[in-house]
Every structure is written in structure tokens, then in C-alpha cells.
N, C-alpha and C positions, 0 to 999 in steps of 0.2 A: 416586410420582414427584413431586418438589418443583419447581414452576415458579420460575424465578429472575428477579427484576427488579433495579432499581438505584435508589438514592436518592443525591442529590448528596453527602451526607455520607460516602459510601463510596468516594470518590476515592482512588486508589492513592498512598501517600506516597512520597517519595524515600528512598533509602538501602537498606541491606542488609535482606534478607528471607529468613527460613527457610522453604523451600518445604514446604507441608503434605504429609504422607504419607497416602495412602489406605489405611485398614485394612479396607476392604470395597469391593466393586464399586460404582461410582457409578451412580445412577439419578436422572436429573435432566432437566428441560426448561430450556433456556437461551435467552435473547434477547440479541442483541448489537446495538449501535447501527449507524447507517448506514455505508455504504461510504466510505472515505477517497478512493478513486480517483474514484468517481462524484461525491462532494460537491465536490471541488476542480475537476473538469471543469465541473460545472454552475454553480459560482460564476463561473468565467471566462466561460462562455457567457451567463449572466445579466447579467454586467457589460458585454457588448458587444451585447446584444439591442436590439430596437427599442422597448422599453418595459419597465416593471417586471414582475417575476415573483417567485413565492414558492417556496422550496425547503422541502418538507415532510420531516420526520424526517432532517435532515442530521446528519453526524457533528460532534460538538464535541470536538476534541482539539487537541494542539499543532500538528499539521500544518494542520488546517482553520483554526485561529486565525491562523496565519501567513498563510494565503491571504486571510482576511478583512482582516487588517491591511494587507496589500500592496494589495488592491483599494481599501480606504479611502484609502490614501496617494495613489492615483491619482484620487481624487475620486468613487469609487463610493459610493452610499448603501446601507448594509446595516443593517437594523433587525431586532431580535429580536421574534418574535411568540410569546407564551406559549400553549402548547396543553395544558399539564399533563403532557407526556411526561416520563417519568423520565430520559430521555437528553438533555433540553434543548429549547430553543425552535426553532420554524421560523425561516426567514430571508427577509425581504422585501428584494429587491435592486432598486435603482433606478439604471440606467446614467446617467452624466453626458453632457452634450452633447459634451464634449471631455475626454479624460484629462488630468489635472493633472501637470505636471512639478515641478521644484524640490523633490524629495522623496527619501526614502531608504527602501529596502525591505530588511528583514532576513528572510531565508528560513529562519533557524534550521537545522534538519536536513532540511527538506522538499524532496525532489527535485522534486516536482510544482510547487512554488512557483518555484524557480529556473528550471525549464525552461518553465513555462507563462506566467509573468509577463514574462519578458524580451521576447517579441514585443509584448506590450501596451505596454511602456515605449516602444517605437518609435512608438506612436500618440499618445503624450503630447506636450504642448507645453512643452518645458523639459527639463532634465537630470534623470535618475532614477538614483540610485546604488543598486546591488544588491550585497548582501553576505550572509553566512551565519555560522552558528556555526563556531568554529575547527575543530571536529571534522568539518565538512562541506565545508570549503574544498577538500579533495582530490577531491571528487566530479566526475566527468567533465563538462566544459562546452565543451571546445574545438570539437567538431564543431558544436555549437549556435551558438557565436559565429561560426564561419566561415559557416554557412548564413544567419544573420541578416544578416551583412554582404552576402552575395550578393543578398539581397532588398531591400537598401537601408537597413538599420538602421545607424545611426552609433554604434559601440561603442568605448570606450576601455578596454582591459583591461591596459594597461601592458606589452603583449607577453607576458603569461603564459598566455593562452588558458584562463583560469580565473577564478573569483570571487576577490576582488570586482572589479566593473567598473562603468563608468558608461555609460548610454545617453543620447545627446543626441537627445531626441525632437523631431521636426519636425512632429508632428501627423498624419502619415500614413506608410505604408510602401508602397513601390512594389510588391513582390511579384514574380511571374514564375516562371521556371524555375530550379530549384536542385537540386543533388545533395547528399546527406548520407550519411555513414557512421554509421548508428545501431546499430552492433554493441554498443556499450557500454550503450545504454539506448533502449528504445522511446519514452521520454518526449520525446526529441528530435523524433520524428515527430508525436506527439500535440500537443506545444506549438505546432508550426508549423500543424498542421491546425486547431486550435481558433481561432486568430486569422485564418486565411487569408481568410475571407469579407470581412474588413474591410480587406484589402490593396487597393491601387488597381486591380490587374489580377488579383486572385486569386492562386492558387499552383498550380504544376505541380511536384510533389516526387517525386524518385527516390532510393531507398535504394541505395547502391553498395557496401555492406559485404559481408563473407563470410557473415554470419548476421544474423538479425533476431530478437532475444529478445522474449518476452512479447507475441506477436502478439494475444492476446485483449485486451490493454489498448488496442491500436490499434483493434481492432474496437469496443471500448467507445466510443472517441472518435468513430468514424464513425457509430455508432448514435445517440449523443447529438446529433451535428450533424443527423442525419436527422430526429430528433424536432423540431428547430427549423427545418425546411424548408431546410436546407443539404445539397444532394445532392453527395456525394463520388464522383467517377468513379474506378474502379480498372481502368485499361486492361491492367495486367499486374501480376504479383506484385511487391511493393515499389515500386509507383508509384501516386500519387494526384493527382487534379486537383480543385481547389476553385474554383468561380467566385466572383467578387466579387458581393456582394449582402447583403441584410439577414439578420440572425439573429433568428428569431421569438421574441418574449417569450412565456413560458408558465409555468405552475405545474408543478413536477416533484416526484415522490415518490422519495426515495432508498432503494434496496434496503439490507438489512442487509449488513454487511461479511463476505463469505463466507471470506476469508482469516483474518480475526480469529476466525471460528468454528472454524478448524481445530484449535487445541490442545484446545478443549473436546470436539470430536468424537473426536479422538485419545485423549482421556482414557478414553473408553469402552473402547477396545481395550487400553490399558495396565493398566487396573484390572479387566478382565473384566466390565464392566458395560454400561450403555446410556445414551446421551445423545440427546435430541431437540432439534433446533434449530428454533425457531419462525420463521415469516416467510421460509422458504426459497423463492426465486422459481422459478416453473415454467421460465422462460427467463432466462439471464443471460450477459452477456459477461465477467463477472468471472472471473479465473483460478481462484478458489476453487470455481467450479462443477465443476471437474474432480475435486474430492474424491470425488464420488459414485462414479466409476469407480476412482479410485486406491485409496481405502480398501477397496473390495471386492476389488481385486487383492491387497491386503495381508492379506486374510483376514477382513474384517469382514462382518457382515450389514447391508446398507444398504437402507432402505425409505423410501418417500415416501407421505404421506397428506395430502391437502389442501395446506396451506401449511407443512408441517413435514417435516423430514428426520430420520430416526432412524438412528443408528449403534450397533450392538451387537457385542460381542466374538464372534468366530467360534469354532467348535468346535476348530479347529486352532491357535488362538493367532495371533500376528503372523507373517506369512510374509516371508521375505527375497525381494526382487525386484530387477529391473533396470528403472529408470524414466528415461525421457527427460522432463525437466522444463523444456525450452527454452521452453514456452509458459506455464509457471507457476513460475518460479524463486522467487517469494515463499513458496511452500509448502515449499521445501526444508528450512528449519529444523525445522518440525513433523515432516515425514516422516523427517528425520534422527533426531529423538527417538524416534519409533516404531521405526525400524530398530535402535536400540540394544538393543531387547528382542525382536528377531525370532528365528526358528528357524534362521537362517543368514545369510550375508553379503547385503548390499544395496548396489547401486551406483546413485547418483544422478548423471546426466550431463546435458549441455546447459545447465549453470548457471555457466559461467565468468564471466558478466557480474555475478554477485552478489558478486564480489570488490570491485566499485566501489560497493556500497551504503553504509549508515551506517558499516560497517566491512568488512573482507575477511571475508565470512561463512564462506567455506570454511575459511580458516585458523583463525578463531575457534571454529567448531564442532569442528573436529578437536582443537584445543588444549584446549578445555574437556572434551571426552569423555576424552581421554588423562589429564587431571588427576584424573579420577574412576576411573581404572583401566581405561578402555575402549580399544578399538582402532579407529582410523579413519585413512584415508590420503587425502592430497590427490592428485587427478588433475588433468591439464591442464584438463579441462572439467567437473570434478565431484568426488565424494567416494565412497570405498568404506568401508562400515562393517562390521566383523566383531564380532558380539555377544560380550561378555565380562562376567563378574561385575563389578559396580560398587560403589563405596563413596562415602561422603559427602565433601564438600569444597566449596570456593568455585567458583561458576559465574560467570564474568565476562560482563556484559552488553555491554561495549564500546560504550556509548551506542546500543544497537540493540534496539528493541522486540521483534523476533522472536527474538533471542538470549535475551532474558529469559523469554519465554513457553516456549521450549524447555527452559530450566532448570527451570521449574515442572513441565513435563510429566514430565521425568526424575525429579524429586523425588517424584512420586506413588509410585514404586516403590523409591526409594533414600533411606533416612533420612539426614539430615544434609547435604542439599544447600542451600547458602546462595547466593542470587543477590545480587551485590554492589550492584546498584541496580535494584530492581523498578520504580522510578519512570520508567524509560525507556519503559515500556508506555504512558505518557501520550501518546506520539507519535501513536498511532492508537486506543488503547483505554484512556482514563483510569480506567475502572472495573474493570480486569482483576483486581486482587487481591481485591476484594470479590466479584465474580462467581465467581472460582475457589474461594474459601472456601465460598460458598453452594452451589456444585455438589457439594461434598463433604459438606454437611449440617452441622447445628448442633454436632455432636460432633467435627468435624474438628480435627486437630492443626495449628491455623493458625499461620503464621509471623508474626513481628512486623515 
């Protein structure tokens, strides 16, 4: 079994990429860098804390770089601290006395940046213009804008209820009671909760929508706040109360990104081999932690030993299943790729909200699989996959990192799959292509 690391020279390039084919069962130990979700939450909390703090083993990716740039634009001091880690330096974060206005923030494609930074902009003194990459301007923001106005943030969105918009910061945010429909994204709730302790009177937030996706991400936010001495009351499901008060400065260690680990673990099942993921936490609020049970349900042998998780192909291959992924929609692309090779149909439901991610993930997954000869059907709230023989062809990433990694997963079994832009993986895992090739060993038929 070959352990995999990363050197900076192995960063994934932009452009078309021929997915490597596995001509033998994989047998590898893989390490992935820190969680994007935790990194960006802890950056925000460190920026509003009552003193400096260090983030150990944070993710360095497009999304985290956008968050760092956004916070620096608001006057936050962020310094790199070299530790010799193959995945990049630690980060020393020093909060400013007052957030700086008269600045512009480009969120790129990062949903966490656009939803988490907008409340902070209200704390600035001066105007803050918030925009994003043209491919992300469609991402839902209307409910967030409405809620921010209700707590006293002055926003000029030109009447479009979307990015770009300008926040006229007055140095403080009133806070108080507010209702929000977070059916399209749990990040609306997390963004408000993260900043709430700095509001004048705190926050009493109620979700009023018909569903609340990705609840583990909200649990992650609440737990991160608790570690910094901010107690969030939860008087009822979909209701949170955050008192005004200080956010404790502290040093934080970032867990590996368990969702980024998912295609590597799934590769064990697709190739009939075994993959061990090092650094797997004993407890985690990351949605990726649900992989332990999900992959076992789909037929894998899953075992834990110390700080490692091993997934090995089961005796009966990949099983078709019916999965409710409302708590972990970000896993849907990887599980879709697995389902393409199952012994029968699979239904993934509870994921209607992933239509509003970097792309309409449901339509993109279905269209890509059909282009390779597969059969998949869009449902109101999910996807049904009926396994069929597949052939090579172009797999479109649609500016979406998880679409790209799903194409690589399918390419392990299907010769001739070409991903049109593997560089989209830099959003959350810049080292993807190098780690993927290393997993397959030195003799792998590596793409260019």
C-alpha cells in the first residue's frame, strides 16, 4: 500500500484532462488537506474574535483564498506561518479594531464567501461592494439580503435580490429577531449565526421554509461557535438564539475535508480495491462523515483503526440503493458516479437544492452520464440512475469541482473519458489530479 502526499509542484492544471483508467484494483493510503467548510468558518470567527489566533492545517484553495482576500479587504491581518506541511502554511489571524469600508470583495464562485462575508460588511465603516464570478451571479442570495435588511444592514442590490450589491457599513449591525427561508442553502443560516454575537442585541433566527438542507453544516457552525465560548440556544427545530458578546480568540486545528475524500474512497469500490484515508476524525459535523454508513449500505467493507478509515470493495460489488441525501447533498456527485456501476437502479433524493450550486448539478450529472451512454433521470428532488454499459466521451465540468471529480471516478472504469476542465477542482482541492494519479500508482495511464 503506497501512502500519498503532495508537493506544491503537483497542483492541478487548467484545461482538458484524460481521466486515468485503473487496470488493477487500487491499494493506497490517501491524505487530503483541510476542510473548506471548517476553514472558511474559522477564518470568519478568527476575524471577529477578541484577539489573534492561528488556524493549523487550513485548506489552501480557490475558495479559501477568496475568503482570505475578502477579510483582508475589511482590514483583517492574515499572515502565513510556514510549518513544512505539504498542503501549505498555517494562518495567523489578527482582527482589526474596526472593519474597514471603501473596499471591494470578489467572491469568485465561493458560496461561503458571499453568504458569510455579507453580514461582516455591515460591521464595516464605509461602503463594501460585493461581487462574484459571472458563473456564480445566479447563486441564491435573495433570502440572505432580505434577512440582513431585517437586522439593520443597509444593502443596495439595485432591486435584483442578487449579487452584485453594495453594503453601506455603519460600523455596527442592530440584530434582533428575523425569519429566513433557507430552503435553498443552509449557508444563509450559518452566515447569520457566525456574525450574530457581534450584533448590538444578538440574533433570534427562525427558519420558515418547507425544508432545511445540509443540517450538518449548521451543526458545524454551532459547534465552531461553542468552541469560542458563544453559546447558541436552540429552543425548537429551525430556531436559534445567539446572545451578543465576545468571540473567544483561540488556535484551531482544521480537520481533513471528508467530502473531498469521497471520490478517493469510492475509487476502492469502482476498482475492486482498497483505499485508506488518514486523519479521519473520531467525531465530525462534516456531512462527509456520513460516508461511513452510506458506503457500507452500497456494499463496501468499511473499517476504522486509530485515525484512519479504510474502504474496501465488497464481495457483492456496488449495490443499488435508495438514499435520502438531504443532510449531505455535496456527496451526491460521488454517489452518482458509484451508482453508474451498481447492480441495479439507485435513487438519490432530498437534493433539489443542489440545482443552485456552481451549476445545476442534477441536470449536469444526468446530461454527462447520458452522453457516455448511461441512463439517468431527473426527479423533482433528486436523480434516478439505471446502470448501463458506458463508453468514452467528453465529461463537462460546468465550472464545478464535484462534477470534475465524478468524471474522474467514472473514468477509472470507462476508457476515453475526457474532463473538459480538471482545473475546476482547485476550488476546494488544488492537488486533485496529482493525488488521483498517485493513488493509481506509478504505472497509471495518467491523463494530460
